[in-house]
C-alpha positions as CSV (number, residue, x, y, z in Angstrom):
1,M,-34.1,-1.1,75.5
2,K,-30.9,-2.8,74.7
3,K,-30.0,-6.0,76.6
4,Y,-26.8,-8.0,76.6
5,L,-25.8,-11.6,77.0
6,Y,-23.1,-11.7,79.7
7,I,-20.7,-14.6,79.9
8,V,-19.1,-14.3,83.3
9,D,-16.0,-16.4,84.1
10,Y,-16.1,-16.5,87.9
11,W,-13.1,-18.4,89.3
12,V,-11.5,-17.8,92.7
13,P,-7.9,-19.1,92.2
14,F,-6.0,-21.6,94.4
15,P,-4.8,-21.3,97.2
16,Q,-7.7,-19.0,98.2
17,S,-10.2,-21.4,96.9
18,E,-11.0,-23.6,93.9
19,Y,-14.5,-22.2,93.9
20,G,-16.0,-20.7,90.7
21,G,-17.8,-21.3,87.5
22,L,-19.1,-20.0,84.3
23,I,-22.4,-18.0,84.4
24,T,-24.5,-16.9,81.4
25,L,-27.1,-14.3,81.9
26,I,-29.1,-11.5,80.2
27,A,-29.1,-8.0,81.7
28,E,-29.6,-4.4,80.6
29,N,-26.3,-3.3,82.2
30,D,-23.6,-4.2,84.7
31,A,-25.7,-3.0,87.6
32,E,-28.6,-5.3,86.7
33,A,-26.2,-8.2,86.1
34,L,-24.6,-7.6,89.5
35,E,-28.0,-7.6,91.2
36,L,-29.0,-10.8,89.5
37,L,-25.8,-12.6,90.6
38,S,-25.9,-11.1,94.1
39,D,-29.4,-12.5,94.6
40,E,-28.5,-16.0,93.5
41,E,-28.5,-18.3,96.5
42,S,-26.0,-20.9,95.0
43,F,-23.1,-18.5,95.2
44,H,-20.9,-18.6,98.4
45,E,-21.5,-15.5,100.4
46,E,-17.7,-15.0,101.1
47,Y,-17.0,-14.6,97.4
48,K,-19.8,-12.2,96.4
49,S,-17.5,-9.2,96.8
50,L,-15.6,-10.5,93.7
51,I,-18.6,-10.6,91.4
52,M,-18.5,-6.9,90.2
53,E,-15.0,-7.2,88.9
54,K,-16.0,-10.3,87.0
55,V,-19.2,-8.7,85.6
56,I,-17.2,-5.7,84.3
57,T,-14.6,-7.9,82.5
58,A,-17.3,-10.4,81.2
59,T,-17.9,-10.9,77.5
60,Q,-20.9,-8.9,76.7
61,L,-22.9,-9.5,73.5
62,E,-25.7,-7.1,72.4
63,L,-28.9,-9.0,71.8
64,A,-31.0,-8.2,68.7
65,N,-34.3,-9.0,70.4
66,D,-35.8,-8.1,73.7
67,Y,-35.4,-11.0,76.2
68,E,-36.3,-11.2,79.9
69,S,-33.4,-10.5,82.2
70,G,-32.1,-13.4,84.3
71,I,-29.6,-16.1,84.7
72,I,-29.7,-18.6,81.8
73,E,-27.1,-21.1,83.0
74,A,-24.7,-21.4,85.9
75,F,-22.0,-24.0,86.3
76,C,-20.5,-23.6,89.7
77,T,-18.2,-25.8,91.7
């Protein structure tokens, strides 16, 4: 099964907030990526509704090998 490296640029612009970050994760598809991000406790609940848009527009790179799905790195402010 194909898996992808997602690079999600997740910023909520000022004046709404200056919350956001850059998240790198491995997932089979957008739905799995959304599930992984929605389950992450470090993300503010009030901004979780914005995650799907960011997943769809994320840079996605197909991986040559089979890796375990999950969040690799998350930088959030």
